[in-house]
N, C-alpha and C positions, 0 to 999 in steps of 0.2 A: 431412403430416411428419413423422418420428418427430426426438428427440431425439438432440443425435451429440454427441459429447466431444471436441475437440482442442487443440491447443495450438500456441507455435512458427510454426514453416515452415508446417507442415501445415494448420495454421487459417489464417494468411494464404491460401495456393493458394486451399482452396475457398470464400474467401468471395469471392478475385478472379474464382474461374472464374462467379461465380453462384448458386453451389451451397447456401450457407449467411447467417445472419446470425452475428453472435458479439455475446456482451456483452463488454467490455474493460472496463482502467482507463484513467482519464483521460489518465494518460502513455505511451500506446500509442502509437506512430511511423505516424505514416501513411505507406502504401507504394504505390505507382505501381496504380491499380486499386482502390484500397481506401480510404473516406470513412470518417471518423472523425467522428460526432457526440455530445456531449452530451446524457443525457436531461431533456428539461426537468421542474425544480423538485426535481431531486434526490435520485429516489425511493429511491437503490439505493446503498448505502455498503460500501466495503469494509476489513476491519479485518484490519490487520498487527503479529502479537504476534513479537517477540523471546522466544526461551529460550534460558537456561545452565543447567547445575548448579550448585547453589544454595554449593555445598562447590569447586567447580570453578575453574581460572585466571584465566575471567572475573568471575568474582563481582565483585573490588572495583572493576571498570571500568564497574559497569552502567550508571551514571549518563551515563559520555560515551560509550558505548558507543549508547544512545539519541538523548542528544543529537548526535551524530554521520551517526547513522541518519535521524534527523526531516532533519536539514539538507541532506542528499544527498540524499535523496525531494526535499524541495521546490525542490532547484537544477535536480532531473531535471523537473520541474514546470513549472519558470519558463520552459526550453526549448522546451515545444510547443507549437502553435499550439490542441490539442486542449483541452490545461486552461486556455490563456487564456481560451478561450469559455467553459469551465465554470466556471471565476472567475467573468466576468461575469454568468453568469444566476445561482451559488449563491456570492457572497463571503463570507457567513456560516460554509462548512461546506466549505471547501477549506484547513485549516488543522489539521494534526496535532494530537490533544487535549498538553498538557504536562504529561505524567505521571510520576512518577517508579517506577523497575523494582519490585517485588516483591519481596521477600527472606523469608526463612525465619525468625522465630524459634526459640527454645531449645525452645519449647514443641511445634514444627511449626506452629503457626498464619504465615499469612501477615500482612505487612506494608508499605504502603510505606515505602521508605525514600529516602535520596540514594546508595546503592549499597553493596553487600558487607555480608558477615552483620557484627552487629555482638557 
């Protein structure tokens, strides 16, 4: 079997047809004909990274953006039975890290901050 890359509706249809299996995030919504199951012992993780220009109009709002995205992700997770099963198997690994956004200092090096340039 050769690896194949698909996403969205195409991915769902080839899995539903029995032609493939797929890795997906725990927030993936089960649809008729497709079963989603967490992998034992949390062997994989997926890192989400937000990016914006350090001098752009969003820079002063970095901390707020990060908080709202994390809150929205957790809300989406709490609605799904697949994620509930994953939480049951791996309660220590199902919370996003509380990390301040990186900003750039005047010397060009990055630092963690409360958001926005200083």
